[in-house]
DSSP file (Angstrom, degrees, kcal/mol; ACC not computed):
  #  RESIDUE AA STRUCTURE BP1 BP2  ACC     N-H-->O    O-->H-N    N-H-->O    O-->H-N    TCO  KAPPA ALPHA  PHI   PSI    X-CA   Y-CA   Z-CA
    1    1 A X     >        0   0    0      0, 0.0     4,-2.6     0, 0.0     5,-0.2   0.000 360.0 360.0 360.0 -33.9  -40.0  -64.5  -13.2
    2    2 A X  H  >  +     0   0    0      1,-0.2     4,-2.2     2,-0.2     5,-0.2   0.894 360.0  54.3 -64.3 -35.8  -43.7  -63.9  -13.2
    3    3 A X  H  > S+     0   0    0      1,-0.2     4,-1.7     2,-0.2    -1,-0.2   0.921 109.2  47.3 -63.0 -41.3  -43.6  -63.6   -9.5
    4    4 A X  H  > S+     0   0    0      1,-0.2     4,-2.2     2,-0.2    -2,-0.2   0.906 109.8  52.4 -66.7 -42.1  -40.9  -60.9   -9.7
    5    5 A X  H  X S+     0   0    0     -4,-2.6     4,-1.8     1,-0.2    -1,-0.2   0.872 108.0  53.1 -62.1 -35.5  -42.8  -59.0  -12.4
    6    6 A X  H  X S+     0   0    0     -4,-2.2     4,-2.3     2,-0.2    -1,-0.2   0.874 106.5  52.0 -67.5 -37.6  -45.8  -59.0  -10.2
    7    7 A X  H  X S+     0   0    0     -4,-1.7     4,-2.8     1,-0.2     5,-0.2   0.914 109.2  49.3 -66.3 -41.0  -43.9  -57.6   -7.3
    8    8 A X  H  X S+     0   0    0     -4,-2.2     4,-2.5     1,-0.2    -1,-0.2   0.886 109.8  52.2 -65.5 -35.1  -42.6  -54.8   -9.4
    9    9 A X  H  X S+     0   0    0     -4,-1.8     4,-1.7    -5,-0.2    -1,-0.2   0.901 109.7  49.0 -67.1 -39.0  -46.1  -54.1  -10.6
   10   10 A X  H  X S+     0   0    0     -4,-2.3     4,-1.6     2,-0.2    -2,-0.2   0.936 112.0  48.5 -64.9 -44.4  -47.4  -53.9   -7.1
   11   11 A X  H  X S+     0   0    0     -4,-2.8     4,-1.1     1,-0.2     3,-0.3   0.916 110.1  51.4 -61.0 -42.3  -44.6  -51.6   -6.0
   12   12 A X  H  < S+     0   0    0     -4,-2.5     3,-0.2     1,-0.2    -1,-0.2   0.858 109.6  51.0 -64.3 -33.6  -45.2  -49.3   -9.0
   13   13 A X  H  < S+     0   0    0     -4,-1.7    -1,-0.2     1,-0.2    -2,-0.2   0.782 111.5  46.7 -74.4 -26.6  -48.9  -49.2   -8.1
   14   14 A X  H  < S+     0   0    0     -4,-1.6    -1,-0.2    -3,-0.3    -2,-0.2   0.560  92.1  98.0 -94.0  -7.9  -48.3  -48.2   -4.5
   15   15 A X  S  < S-     0   0    0     -4,-1.1     5,-0.1    -3,-0.2     2,-0.0  -0.421  81.3-101.9 -79.8 155.3  -45.7  -45.5   -5.0
   16   16 A X    >>  -     0   0    0      1,-0.1     4,-0.9    -2,-0.1     3,-0.6  -0.313  32.1-112.6 -66.0 156.3  -46.5  -41.8   -5.1
   17   17 A X  T 34>S+     0   0    0      1,-0.2     5,-1.1     2,-0.2     3,-0.4   0.840 118.1  56.5 -62.5 -30.2  -46.7  -40.2   -8.5
   18   18 A X  T >45S+     0   0    0      1,-0.2     3,-0.6     2,-0.1    -1,-0.2   0.810 106.9  49.2 -70.0 -28.2  -43.6  -38.2   -7.7
   19   19 A X  T <45S+     0   0    0     -3,-0.6    -1,-0.2     1,-0.2    -2,-0.2   0.619  95.4  72.8 -85.7 -13.0  -41.6  -41.3   -7.0
   20   20 A X  T 3<5S-     0   0    0     -4,-0.9    -1,-0.2    -3,-0.4    -2,-0.1   0.445 126.1 -83.2 -83.2   2.0  -42.7  -43.1  -10.2
   21   21 A X  T < 5S+     0   0    0     -3,-0.6     2,-1.3     1,-0.2    -3,-0.1   0.332  92.5 126.5 114.0  -8.4  -40.5  -40.9  -12.4
   22   22 A X      < +     0   0    0     -5,-1.1     3,-0.3     1,-0.1    -1,-0.2  -0.717  27.4 169.5 -83.8  97.1  -42.8  -37.9  -12.8
   23   23 A X     >  +     0   0    0     -2,-1.3     4,-2.3     1,-0.2     5,-0.2  -0.232  25.7 132.3-103.5  42.1  -40.4  -35.2  -11.7
   24   24 A X  H  >  +     0   0    0      1,-0.2     4,-2.5     2,-0.2    -1,-0.2   0.844  67.4  56.2 -66.5 -33.4  -42.5  -32.3  -12.8
   25   25 A X  H  > S+     0   0    0     -3,-0.3     4,-1.6     2,-0.2    -1,-0.2   0.961 113.7  38.3 -65.3 -50.7  -42.1  -30.4   -9.5
   26   26 A X  H  > S+     0   0    0      1,-0.2     4,-2.1     2,-0.2    -1,-0.2   0.873 116.0  53.9 -66.2 -36.9  -38.3  -30.4   -9.6
   27   27 A X  H  X S+     0   0    0     -4,-2.3     4,-2.5     1,-0.2    -1,-0.2   0.894 106.1  52.1 -65.5 -39.9  -38.3  -29.8  -13.3
   28   28 A X  H  X S+     0   0    0     -4,-2.5     4,-2.3     2,-0.2    -1,-0.2   0.883 108.5  51.5 -63.7 -38.2  -40.5  -26.8  -12.9
   29   29 A X  H  X S+     0   0    0     -4,-1.6     4,-2.0     2,-0.2    -2,-0.2   0.924 111.6  46.1 -65.7 -43.6  -38.2  -25.3  -10.4
   30   30 A X  H  X S+     0   0    0     -4,-2.1     4,-2.0     1,-0.2    -2,-0.2   0.906 112.6  50.6 -64.3 -41.3  -35.2  -25.7  -12.6
   31   31 A X  H  X S+     0   0    0     -4,-2.5     4,-2.0     1,-0.2    -1,-0.2   0.883 108.7  52.2 -64.7 -37.6  -37.1  -24.3  -15.6
   32   32 A X  H  X S+     0   0    0     -4,-2.3     4,-1.3     1,-0.2    -1,-0.2   0.903 109.4  49.2 -65.8 -40.6  -38.1  -21.3  -13.5
   33   33 A X  H  < S+     0   0    0     -4,-2.0    -1,-0.2     1,-0.2    -2,-0.2   0.860 111.0  50.2 -67.1 -34.6  -34.5  -20.6  -12.5
   34   34 A X  H  < S+     0   0    0     -4,-2.0     3,-0.3     1,-0.2    -1,-0.2   0.864 108.7  52.5 -70.1 -34.8  -33.4  -20.9  -16.1
   35   35 A X  H  < S+     0   0    0     -4,-2.0     2,-0.7     1,-0.2    -1,-0.2   0.788 107.3  54.0 -71.3 -27.1  -36.2  -18.5  -17.2
   36   36 A X    ><  +     0   0    0     -4,-1.3     3,-1.1     1,-0.2     4,-0.2  -0.698  55.5 159.4-113.0  79.1  -35.1  -15.8  -14.7
   37   37 A X  G >   +     0   0    0     -2,-0.7     3,-0.9    -3,-0.3     4,-0.4   0.652  67.0  75.0 -73.9 -12.4  -31.4  -15.0  -15.2
   38   38 A X  G >> S+     0   0    0      1,-0.2     4,-0.8     2,-0.2     3,-0.7   0.649  75.0  78.6 -75.3 -13.7  -31.8  -11.7  -13.5
   39   39 A X  G X4 S+     0   0    0     -3,-1.1     3,-0.6     1,-0.3     4,-0.4   0.849  91.4  53.3 -61.0 -32.7  -32.0  -13.3  -10.1
   40   40 A X  G <4 S+     0   0    0     -3,-0.9     4,-0.4    -4,-0.2     3,-0.3   0.732 104.7  55.9 -73.9 -21.7  -28.3  -13.7  -10.1
   41   41 A X  G <> S+     0   0    0     -3,-0.7     4,-2.6    -4,-0.4     5,-0.2   0.625  82.5  87.4 -85.0 -13.4  -27.8  -10.0  -10.8
   42   42 A X  H <X S+     0   0    0     -4,-0.8     4,-2.3    -3,-0.6     5,-0.2   0.899  88.1  48.1 -58.2 -45.7  -29.8   -8.8   -7.8
   43   43 A X  H  > S+     0   0    0     -4,-0.4     4,-2.2    -3,-0.3    -1,-0.2   0.908 113.3  48.6 -62.1 -38.6  -26.8   -8.8   -5.4
   44   44 A X  H  > S+     0   0    0     -4,-0.4     4,-2.3     2,-0.2    -2,-0.2   0.891 111.5  49.3 -67.7 -38.8  -24.7   -6.9   -7.9
   45   45 A X  H  X S+     0   0    0     -4,-2.6     4,-2.3     2,-0.2    -1,-0.2   0.894 109.8  52.0 -65.6 -39.2  -27.4   -4.4   -8.4
   46   46 A X  H  X S+     0   0    0     -4,-2.3     4,-2.1    -5,-0.2    -2,-0.2   0.923 111.2  46.7 -62.0 -45.0  -27.8   -3.9   -4.7
   47   47 A X  H  X S+     0   0    0     -4,-2.2     4,-2.5     1,-0.2    -2,-0.2   0.883 111.2  52.7 -64.5 -39.1  -24.1   -3.3   -4.3
   48   48 A X  H  X S+     0   0    0     -4,-2.3     4,-2.3     2,-0.2    -2,-0.2   0.894 108.6  49.4 -64.9 -40.1  -24.1   -0.9   -7.2
   49   49 A X  H  X S+     0   0    0     -4,-2.3     4,-2.2     2,-0.2    -2,-0.2   0.925 112.1  47.6 -65.4 -44.0  -27.0    1.1   -5.7
   50   50 A X  H  X S+     0   0    0     -4,-2.1     4,-2.1     1,-0.2    -2,-0.2   0.919 112.3  50.4 -62.1 -43.5  -25.2    1.3   -2.3
   51   51 A X  H  X S+     0   0    0     -4,-2.5     4,-2.7     1,-0.2    -2,-0.2   0.885 109.4  50.8 -61.8 -39.5  -22.0    2.4   -4.1
   52   52 A X  H  X S+     0   0    0     -4,-2.3     4,-2.2     2,-0.2    -1,-0.2   0.896 109.1  50.8 -66.2 -40.2  -23.8    5.1   -6.1
   53   53 A X  H  X S+     0   0    0     -4,-2.2     4,-1.0     2,-0.2    -2,-0.2   0.890 113.2  45.5 -65.2 -38.4  -25.3    6.5   -2.9
   54   54 A X  H >X S+     0   0    0     -4,-2.1     4,-1.8     1,-0.2     3,-0.5   0.921 112.7  50.4 -68.7 -43.7  -21.9    6.6   -1.2
   55   55 A X  H 3X S+     0   0    0     -4,-2.7     4,-2.8     1,-0.2     8,-0.3   0.849 103.3  60.6 -63.2 -33.8  -20.3    8.1   -4.3
   56   56 A X  H 3< S+     0   0    0     -4,-2.2    -1,-0.2     1,-0.2    -2,-0.2   0.858 111.6  39.3 -61.7 -34.5  -23.0   10.8   -4.4
   57   57 A X  H << S+     0   0    0     -4,-1.0    -1,-0.2    -3,-0.5    -2,-0.2   0.793 125.3  35.0 -83.9 -29.4  -22.0   12.0   -1.0
   58   58 A X  H  < S+     0   0    0     -4,-1.8     2,-0.6     1,-0.1    -2,-0.2   0.737 107.3  61.1-102.1 -26.3  -18.2   11.7   -1.4
   59   59 A X     X  -     0   0    0     -4,-2.8     4,-2.3    -5,-0.2     3,-0.4  -0.913  64.4-153.6-111.6 117.9  -17.4   12.5   -5.0
   60   60 A X  H  > S+     0   0    0     -2,-0.6     4,-2.6     1,-0.2     5,-0.2   0.846  94.3  54.1 -59.7 -36.2  -18.3   16.1   -6.2
   61   61 A X  H  > S+     0   0    0      2,-0.2     4,-2.2     1,-0.2    -1,-0.2   0.889 110.5  46.2 -66.4 -38.0  -18.7   15.1   -9.9
   62   62 A X  H  > S+     0   0    0     -3,-0.4     4,-2.7    -7,-0.3    -2,-0.2   0.894 112.5  50.9 -69.8 -39.9  -21.2   12.3   -9.0
   63   63 A X  H  X S+     0   0    0     -4,-2.3     4,-2.4    -8,-0.3    -2,-0.2   0.912 111.0  48.8 -61.9 -42.3  -23.1   14.7   -6.7
   64   64 A X  H  X S+     0   0    0     -4,-2.6     4,-2.5     2,-0.2    -2,-0.2   0.915 112.2  47.8 -64.0 -43.9  -23.2   17.3   -9.4
   65   65 A X  H  X S+     0   0    0     -4,-2.2     4,-2.2     2,-0.2     5,-0.2   0.911 110.7  52.4 -62.6 -42.3  -24.5   14.7  -11.9
   66   66 A X  H  X S+     0   0    0     -4,-2.7     4,-2.9     1,-0.2     5,-0.4   0.930 113.0  43.5 -60.5 -46.6  -27.1   13.5   -9.4
   67   67 A X  H  X S+     0   0    0     -4,-2.4     4,-2.2     1,-0.2     8,-0.4   0.904 112.6  52.1 -67.4 -40.1  -28.4   17.0   -8.9
   68   68 A X  H  < S+     0   0    0     -4,-2.5    -1,-0.2    -5,-0.2    -2,-0.2   0.865 117.8  39.0 -62.8 -35.4  -28.4   17.8  -12.6
   69   69 A X  H  < S+     0   0    0     -4,-2.2     3,-0.3    -5,-0.2    -2,-0.2   0.915 128.7  26.0 -81.2 -45.8  -30.4   14.7  -13.3
   70   70 A X  H  < S+     0   0    0     -4,-2.9    -3,-0.2     1,-0.2    -2,-0.2   0.659 134.4  22.4-102.3 -18.2  -32.9   14.5  -10.4
   71   71 A X     X  +     0   0    0     -4,-2.2     4,-1.8    -5,-0.4     3,-0.3  -0.519  62.9 166.6-145.5  75.9  -33.3   18.1   -9.3
   72   72 A X  H  > S+     0   0    0     -3,-0.3     4,-2.4     1,-0.2     5,-0.2   0.777  73.0  60.7 -66.0 -27.0  -32.3   20.5  -12.1
   73   73 A X  H  > S+     0   0    0      2,-0.2     4,-2.0     1,-0.2    -1,-0.2   0.937 108.5  41.9 -67.0 -45.1  -33.8   23.6  -10.5
   74   74 A X  H  > S+     0   0    0     -3,-0.3     4,-2.3     2,-0.2    -1,-0.2   0.863 113.3  54.6 -69.3 -33.9  -31.6   23.4   -7.5
   75   75 A X  H  X S+     0   0    0     -4,-1.8     4,-2.2    -8,-0.4    -2,-0.2   0.921 108.6  48.5 -63.3 -43.4  -28.6   22.5   -9.7
   76   76 A X  H  X S+     0   0    0     -4,-2.4     4,-2.3     2,-0.2    -2,-0.2   0.910 110.8  50.6 -62.0 -42.9  -29.2   25.6  -11.8
   77   77 A X  H  X S+     0   0    0     -4,-2.0     4,-2.1     1,-0.2    -2,-0.2   0.910 110.7  48.7 -63.4 -42.5  -29.5   27.8   -8.7
   78   78 A X  H  X S+     0   0    0     -4,-2.3     4,-2.5     1,-0.2    -1,-0.2   0.887 110.9  50.5 -65.4 -38.1  -26.2   26.5   -7.3
   79   79 A X  H  X S+     0   0    0     -4,-2.2     4,-2.4     2,-0.2    -2,-0.2   0.900 109.2  50.6 -67.3 -39.9  -24.4   27.0  -10.6
   80   80 A X  H  X S+     0   0    0     -4,-2.3     4,-2.0     1,-0.2    -2,-0.2   0.927 114.1  45.1 -62.4 -43.8  -25.6   30.6  -10.8
   81   81 A X  H  X S+     0   0    0     -4,-2.1     4,-2.3     2,-0.2    -2,-0.2   0.897 111.3  52.5 -67.6 -39.9  -24.4   31.3   -7.3
   82   82 A X  H  X S+     0   0    0     -4,-2.5     4,-2.1     1,-0.2    -1,-0.2   0.916 111.0  47.2 -61.6 -42.9  -21.1   29.6   -7.8
   83   83 A X  H  X S+     0   0    0     -4,-2.4     4,-2.5     1,-0.2    -1,-0.2   0.878 110.2  52.9 -67.4 -36.6  -20.5   31.7  -10.9
   84   84 A X  H  X S+     0   0    0     -4,-2.0     4,-2.4     2,-0.2    -2,-0.2   0.887 108.8  50.2 -64.6 -38.4  -21.4   34.9   -9.0
   85   85 A X  H  X S+     0   0    0     -4,-2.3     4,-2.2     2,-0.2    -2,-0.2   0.911 110.9  48.7 -65.7 -42.1  -18.9   34.0   -6.3
   86   86 A X  H  X S+     0   0    0     -4,-2.1     4,-1.3     1,-0.2    -2,-0.2   0.922 113.8  46.4 -63.4 -43.9  -16.2   33.4   -8.9
   87   87 A X  H  < S+     0   0    0     -4,-2.5    -2,-0.2     1,-0.2    -1,-0.2   0.887 114.4  47.9 -65.5 -38.5  -17.0   36.7  -10.6
   88   88 A X  H  < S+     0   0    0     -4,-2.4    -2,-0.2     1,-0.2    -1,-0.2   0.832 106.3  56.4 -73.1 -33.3  -17.1   38.6   -7.3
   89   89 A X  H  < S-     0   0    0     -4,-2.2    -1,-0.2    -5,-0.2    -2,-0.2   0.859  83.8-152.2 -71.9 -34.1  -13.9   37.2   -5.8
   90   90 A X  S  < S+     0   0    0     -4,-1.3     2,-0.4    -5,-0.2     3,-0.2   0.137  80.7  81.2  82.6 -23.8  -11.7   38.3   -8.7
   91   91 A X    >   +     0   0    0      1,-0.2     3,-1.1     3,-0.1    29,-0.2  -0.483  48.5 152.8-110.1  59.1   -9.3   35.5   -7.9
   92   92 A X  G >  S+     0   0    0     -2,-0.4     3,-0.8     1,-0.3    -1,-0.2   0.780  70.2  58.9 -61.3 -27.7  -11.2   32.7   -9.7
   93   93 A X  G 3  S+     0   0    0      1,-0.3    -1,-0.3    -3,-0.2    -2,-0.1   0.821 108.1  45.7 -69.6 -29.5   -8.1   30.8  -10.3
   94   94 A X  G <  S+     0   0    0     -3,-1.1    26,-1.3    26,-0.1     2,-0.4  -0.255  95.7  94.2-110.1  44.6   -7.4   30.6   -6.6
   95   95 A X  E <   -A  119   0A   0     -3,-0.8     2,-0.4    24,-0.2    24,-0.2  -0.998  44.9-180.0-136.5 136.6  -10.8   29.6   -5.4
   96   96 A X  E     -A  118   0A   0     22,-1.9    22,-2.7    -2,-0.4     2,-0.6  -0.997  26.8-124.2-138.4 146.8  -12.3   26.2   -4.7
   97   97 A X  E     +A  117   0A   0     -2,-0.4    20,-0.3    20,-0.2     3,-0.2  -0.763  23.9 177.1 -91.1 123.0  -15.8   25.2   -3.5
   98   98 A X  E    S+     0   0A   0     18,-2.6     2,-0.4    -2,-0.6    19,-0.2   0.878  77.0  14.0 -88.5 -46.3  -15.8   23.1   -0.4
   99   99 A X  E     -A  116   0A   0     17,-1.7    17,-1.5     1,-0.1    -1,-0.3  -0.998  65.8-145.1-132.6 130.8  -19.6   22.8    0.0
  100  100 A X        -     0   0    0     -2,-0.4    15,-0.1    15,-0.2   -18,-0.1   0.614  47.3-125.2 -73.3  -9.8  -22.1   23.7   -2.7
  101  101 A X        -     0   0    0     13,-0.3     2,-0.5    11,-0.1    13,-0.2  -0.138  23.2 -74.7  91.5 169.8  -24.6   25.0   -0.2
  102  102 A X  E     -B  113   0A   0     11,-2.7    11,-2.7    -3,-0.1     2,-0.5  -0.912  38.3-139.1-110.7 133.2  -28.3   24.2    0.4
  103  103 A X  E     -B  112   0A   0     -2,-0.5     2,-0.4     9,-0.2     9,-0.2  -0.782  19.4-175.0 -94.8 130.0  -31.0   25.4   -1.9
  104  104 A X  E     -B  111   0A   0      7,-2.7     7,-2.5    -2,-0.5     2,-0.4  -0.981  16.2-139.5-123.6 137.3  -34.2   26.7   -0.4
  105  105 A X  E     +B  110   0A   0     -2,-0.4     2,-0.2     5,-0.2     5,-0.2  -0.806  25.3 172.3 -98.6 135.8  -37.3   27.8   -2.4
  106  106 A X        -     0   0    0      3,-0.5     3,-0.2    -2,-0.4     4,-0.0  -0.718  48.2 -96.3-127.1-179.5  -39.3   30.8   -1.5
  107  107 A X  S    S+     0   0    0     -2,-0.2     3,-0.1     1,-0.2    -1,-0.0   0.884 124.3  45.3 -66.1 -38.8  -42.2   32.8   -3.1
  108  108 A X  S    S-     0   0    0      1,-0.3    29,-0.4    28,-0.1     2,-0.2   0.599 129.3 -72.9 -83.7 -11.1  -39.8   35.3   -4.6
  109  109 A X        -     0   0    0     -3,-0.2    -3,-0.5    27,-0.1    -1,-0.3  -0.728  62.9 -52.6 138.8 171.9  -37.3   32.7   -5.9
  110  110 A X  E     -B  105   0A   0     26,-0.4    25,-2.4    -2,-0.2     2,-0.3  -0.340  41.3-162.0 -77.2 157.7  -34.6   30.3   -4.6
  111  111 A X  E     -BC 104 134A   0     -7,-2.5    -7,-2.7    23,-0.2     2,-0.5  -0.993  12.3-139.2-136.3 149.5  -31.7   31.2   -2.4
  112  112 A X  E     -BC 103 133A   0     21,-2.8    21,-2.6    -2,-0.3     2,-0.4  -0.924  21.0-163.1-109.8 124.3  -28.5   29.2   -1.7
  113  113 A X  E     +B  102   0A   0    -11,-2.7   -11,-2.7    -2,-0.5    19,-0.2  -0.844  61.8  10.0-111.4 143.3  -27.4   29.2    1.9
  114  114 A X  E     +     0   0A   0     -2,-0.4     2,-0.9     1,-0.2   -13,-0.3   0.887  64.5 175.1  60.4  46.5  -23.9   28.3    3.3
  115  115 A X  E     - C   0 131A   0     16,-2.4    16,-2.2    -3,-0.3     2,-0.6  -0.765  19.3-157.7 -78.2 109.8  -22.0   28.1    0.0
  116  116 A X  E     +AC  99 130A   0    -17,-1.5   -18,-2.6    -2,-0.9   -17,-1.7  -0.826  18.7 168.6-102.8 122.6  -18.5   27.5    1.5
  117  117 A X  E     -AC  97 129A   0     12,-2.7    12,-2.9    -2,-0.6     2,-0.5  -0.874  28.7-135.2-126.5 160.7  -15.5   28.4   -0.6
  118  118 A X  E     -AC  96 128A   0    -22,-2.7   -22,-1.9    -2,-0.3     2,-0.3  -0.983  25.6-172.4-116.9 125.3  -11.8   28.7    0.1
  119  119 A X  E     -AC  95 127A   0      8,-2.8     8,-2.9    -2,-0.5     2,-0.7  -0.825  28.8-115.9-114.6 154.3  -10.0   31.7   -1.3
  120  120 A X  E     - C   0 126A   0    -26,-1.3     6,-0.2    -2,-0.3   -26,-0.1  -0.823  39.6-142.5 -88.1 118.3   -6.3   32.6   -1.4
  121  121 A X    >   -     0   0    0      4,-2.7     3,-1.2    -2,-0.7    -1,-0.0  -0.047  26.2 -94.0 -75.6 179.5   -5.9   35.7    0.7
  122  122 A X  T 3  S+     0   0    0      1,-0.3    -1,-0.1     2,-0.1    -2,-0.0   0.832 124.7  47.1 -65.6 -34.1   -3.7   38.7    0.1
  123  123 A X  T 3  S-     0   0    0      2,-0.2    -1,-0.3     1,-0.0     3,-0.1   0.280 124.3 -98.2 -94.3  12.2   -0.8   37.3    2.2
  124  124 A X  S <  S+     0   0    0     -3,-1.2     2,-0.4     1,-0.3    -2,-0.1   0.540  83.6 127.6  88.4   7.9   -1.0   33.8    0.7
  125  125 A X        -     0   0    0     29,-0.1    -4,-2.7    31,-0.1    -1,-0.3  -0.809  61.4-119.7 -98.9 137.5   -3.1   32.2    3.4
  126  126 A X  E     -CD 120 153A   0     27,-0.8    27,-1.7    -2,-0.4     2,-0.4  -0.556  30.0-164.2 -75.0 137.2   -6.3   30.3    2.4
  127  127 A X  E     -CD 119 152A   0     -8,-2.9    -8,-2.8    -2,-0.3     2,-0.4  -0.980  15.4-133.1-125.3 135.3   -9.4   31.7    4.0
  128  128 A X  E     -C  118   0A   0     23,-2.3    21,-1.8    -2,-0.4    22,-0.5  -0.722  27.6-175.7 -85.8 134.3  -12.8   30.0    4.3
  129  129 A X  E     -CD 117 148A   0    -12,-2.9   -12,-2.7    -2,-0.4     2,-0.4  -0.997  14.5-148.7-133.7 134.4  -15.7   32.2    3.2
  130  130 A X  E     -CD 116 147A   0     17,-3.0    17,-3.2    -2,-0.4     2,-0.4  -0.843  15.3-165.0-102.1 140.4  -19.4   31.5    3.4
  131  131 A X  E     -CD 115 146A   0    -16,-2.2   -16,-2.4    -2,-0.4     2,-0.4  -0.926  12.6-160.4-122.2 148.0  -21.8   33.0    0.8
  132  132 A X  E     - D   0 145A   0     13,-2.2    13,-3.2    -2,-0.4     2,-0.5  -1.000  16.6-165.0-123.4 131.1  -25.5   33.4    0.7
  133  133 A X  E     -CD 112 144A   0    -21,-2.6   -21,-2.8    -2,-0.4     2,-0.4  -0.963   6.8-160.5-125.9 127.8  -27.0   34.0   -2.7
  134  134 A X  E     -CD 111 143A   0      9,-3.3     8,-3.2    -2,-0.5     9,-1.7  -0.909  10.7-170.7-109.6 134.0  -30.5   35.2   -3.5
  135  135 A X  E     - D   0 141A   0    -25,-2.4     6,-0.2    -2,-0.4     2,-0.1  -0.861  17.8-126.0-119.5 154.5  -32.1   34.6   -6.9
  136  136 A X    >   -     0   0    0      4,-2.4     3,-1.7    -2,-0.3   -26,-0.4  -0.275  44.0 -86.1 -87.2-175.9  -35.2   36.0   -8.5
  137  137 A X  T 3  S+     0   0    0    -29,-0.4   -28,-0.1     1,-0.3    -1,-0.1   0.792 128.1  55.4 -63.9 -28.2  -38.0   33.8  -10.1
  138  138 A X  T 3  S-     0   0    0      2,-0.1    -1,-0.3   -29,-0.0   -29,-0.1   0.526 119.7-107.8 -82.3  -4.8  -36.2   33.8  -13.4
  139  139 A X  S <  S+     0   0    0     -3,-1.7     2,-0.2     1,-0.3    -2,-0.1   0.594  73.6 138.1  90.1  11.4  -33.0   32.4  -11.8
  140  140 A X        -     0   0    0      1,-0.1    -4,-2.4   -60,-0.0    -1,-0.3  -0.624  63.7 -93.2 -90.0 151.1  -31.0   35.6  -12.1
  141  141 A X  E     +D  135   0A   0     -2,-0.2    -6,-0.2    -6,-0.2     3,-0.1  -0.416  44.3 169.5 -65.9 129.8  -28.8   36.9   -9.3
  142  142 A X  E     -     0   0A   0     -8,-3.2     2,-0.3     1,-0.4    -7,-0.2   0.785  65.2  -7.7-105.2 -48.7  -30.5   39.3   -7.0
  143  143 A X  E     -D  134   0A   0     -9,-1.7    -9,-3.3     2,-0.0     2,-0.4  -0.992  52.2-158.5-154.0 145.4  -28.1   39.6   -4.1
  144  144 A X  E     -D  133   0A   0     -2,-0.3     2,-0.4   -11,-0.2   -11,-0.2  -0.988  11.3-164.9-128.0 121.2  -24.9   38.0   -2.9
  145  145 A X  E     -D  132   0A   0    -13,-3.2   -13,-2.2    -2,-0.4     2,-0.5  -0.898   3.9-157.4-109.3 134.7  -23.8   38.1    0.7
  146  146 A X  E     +D  131   0A   0     -2,-0.4     2,-0.4   -15,-0.2   -15,-0.2  -0.934  11.8 177.9-113.2 130.6  -20.3   37.3    1.9
  147  147 A X  E     -D  130   0A   0    -17,-3.2   -17,-3.0    -2,-0.5     2,-0.2  -0.961  26.2-134.3-131.5 115.6  -19.5   36.2    5.4
  148  148 A X  E     -D  129   0A   0     -2,-0.4   -19,-0.2   -19,-0.2    -2,-0.0  -0.497  11.2-149.4 -64.5 134.1  -15.9   35.3    6.5
  149  149 A X  E     -     0   0A   0    -21,-1.8    -1,-0.2     2,-0.2   -20,-0.1   0.608  27.7-126.4 -84.2 -10.0  -16.1   32.1    8.5
  150  150 A X  E    S+     0   0A   0    -22,-0.5     2,-0.5     1,-0.3   -21,-0.1   0.354  72.7 116.8  84.7  -8.5  -13.1   33.0   10.6
  151  151 A X  E     -     0   0A   0    -23,-0.3   -23,-2.3     0, 0.0     2,-0.4  -0.820  46.4-164.1 -97.5 129.3  -11.4   29.7    9.8
  152  152 A X  E     -D  127   0A   0     -2,-0.5     2,-0.3   -25,-0.2   -25,-0.2  -0.855   6.2-162.3-107.3 150.3   -8.1   29.8    8.0
  153  153 A X  E     +D  126   0A   0    -27,-1.7   -27,-0.8    -2,-0.4     3,-0.2  -0.745  38.4  68.5-121.8 172.0   -6.7   26.7    6.4
  154  154 A X  S >  S-     0   0    0     -2,-0.3     3,-0.7     1,-0.2     4,-0.1  -0.440  90.9 -65.3 110.0 177.3   -3.3   25.7    5.1
  155  155 A X  G >  S+     0   0    0      1,-0.2     3,-1.0    -2,-0.1     4,-0.3   0.692 121.6  67.5 -78.6 -18.6    0.1   25.0    6.6
  156  156 A X  G 3  S+     0   0    0      1,-0.2     3,-0.4    -3,-0.2    -1,-0.2   0.696  94.2  58.7 -73.5 -17.8    0.6   28.6    7.9
  157  157 A X  G X  S+     0   0    0     -3,-0.7     3,-0.5     1,-0.2    -1,-0.2   0.397  77.8  91.1 -93.3   3.5   -2.2   28.2   10.4
  158  158 A X  T <  S+     0   0    0     -3,-1.0    -1,-0.2     1,-0.2    -2,-0.1   0.904  89.4  44.5 -67.3 -40.1   -0.7   25.2   12.3
  159  159 A X  T 3         0   0    0     -3,-0.4    -1,-0.2    -4,-0.3    -2,-0.1   0.562 360.0 360.0 -81.5  -8.1    1.2   27.4   14.8
  160  160 A X    <         0   0    0     -3,-0.5    -1,-0.2    -4,-0.1    -2,-0.1   0.483 360.0 360.0 -73.2 360.0   -1.7   29.8   15.5
């Protein structure tokens, strides 16, 4: 038995510290993974960010929230122009905004270009109309230009 005990002692003396039962390296890795539970959330956060970017382009309410949160000046300019278009058309019930337009800043104040709306015309056919809206420095309406885009929409235009 002494001989056997001696062999085990020799083996224990020649082994690496990691093989003798000191598993600190593996234990540290497990402890690090336990300490950082957010590592598992990274793929979900990545998917959520991509989804938000897609929704911003495709869903008007999300686009409106995004602009209101991250660029309130352009959001205000677009809202003033949208309200001016509704007031000018007279048929606010039969008007919808297709594209909110692009806001450009100038020395005299912002202007909104290519605000595209669809109106219900006199004969019941929808007509696309582009507006350009100029605002002063205080954000009040200065001038509103209307340009018919020449495109009609709806089921009546299929045969044209």
